[in-house]
C-alpha positions in Angstrom: 0.1 -0.3 0.0 2.7 2.6 1.1 5.8 0.3 0.6 8.7 2.6 -0.3 7.0 6.0 0.1 10.3 7.6 1.2 8.2 11.0 1.9 5.6 9.7 4.2 6.2 11.2 7.6 2.7 10.3 9.2 -0.7 8.9 8.7 -3.8 10.6 9.2 -5.3 10.8 12.5 -8.5 8.9 11.0 -6.5 6.1 9.3 -7.4 2.7 9.7 -6.6 -0.5 7.6 -9.6 -1.3 5.0 -12.2 -3.8 6.0 -11.5 -7.1 4.0 -7.6 -6.7 4.3 -6.0 -9.7 6.1 -2.5 -9.3 4.8 -0.4 -6.2 5.5 3.1 -7.7 4.7 5.4 -4.9 3.8 2.6 -2.1 4.2 4.8 0.5 5.3 8.3 -1.2 4.3 11.3 1.2 3.7 9.1 4.4 4.7 12.3 5.9 6.0 10.6 9.2 7.0 7.4 7.9 8.7 8.0 9.1 12.3 4.9 8.1 14.3 1.2 6.5 13.9 -2.3 8.1 14.7 -3.2 7.5 18.5 -5.8 5.3 17.4 -3.9 3.1 14.9 -3.7 -0.6 15.7 -3.6 -3.6 13.8 -7.2 -5.3 13.4 -7.6 -8.8 14.7 -8.5 -10.3 11.3 -4.9 -9.7 10.2 -2.9 -12.8 9.6 -0.1 -11.6 8.2 2.1 -8.2 9.1 5.5 -9.4 8.4 7.8 -6.6 7.6 4.9 -4.3 8.1 7.3 -1.3 9.5 10.5 -3.0 8.3 13.0 -0.3 7.4 11.0 2.6 9.1 14.1 4.1 10.5 12.5 7.4 11.6 9.9 5.4 13.8 10.2 6.5 17.1 7.2 5.1 19.1 3.9 3.7 18.8 0.4 4.4 20.0 -0.5 3.5 23.6 -3.1 1.2 22.6 -1.2 -0.4 19.8 -1.5 -4.0 19.3 -0.7 -6.9 17.1 -3.6 -9.9 16.8 -2.1 -12.9 18.9 -2.5 -15.2 15.6 -0.7 -12.9 13.3 2.7 -13.8 11.5 4.7 -10.6 12.5 8.1 -11.8 11.7 10.4 -8.7 10.9 7.6 -6.5 11.6 9.8 -3.8 13.5 13.3 -5.0 11.4 15.3 -1.7 10.7 13.3 0.4 13.3 16.5 1.5 14.9 14.8 4.5 16.7 11.8 2.5 18.2 12.4 2.2 21.8 10.7 -1.4 22.2 10.8 -3.6 19.2 9.7 -6.9 20.3 6.6 -7.8 18.7 5.4 -9.9 21.7 5.2 -6.8 23.6 2.2 -5.7 21.7 0.4 -9.0 21.3 -3.3 -9.3 22.8 -3.1 -12.5 24.5 -6.8 -13.8 25.0 -7.8 -15.2 28.9 
């Protein structure tokens, strides 16, 4: 969707992943100027693949407070290359069902 968009610095505050999308692999891959995501941004529970979603987003510094990754999603390399992001461990953002 935005793969390689080097001038993208942020997403609109009302941005959401469209209904019906189940794979987000590489969606923001190499968006080197992306610094942050909207406060309401999250990965919907129906997403099954978010591999490399933010891979190469070198300017991304933090994630929204309630950001989460569905526990069944493959999130391999989701934050690879996000050197400024403080907590790059995908499991820290996974929502575990109790």
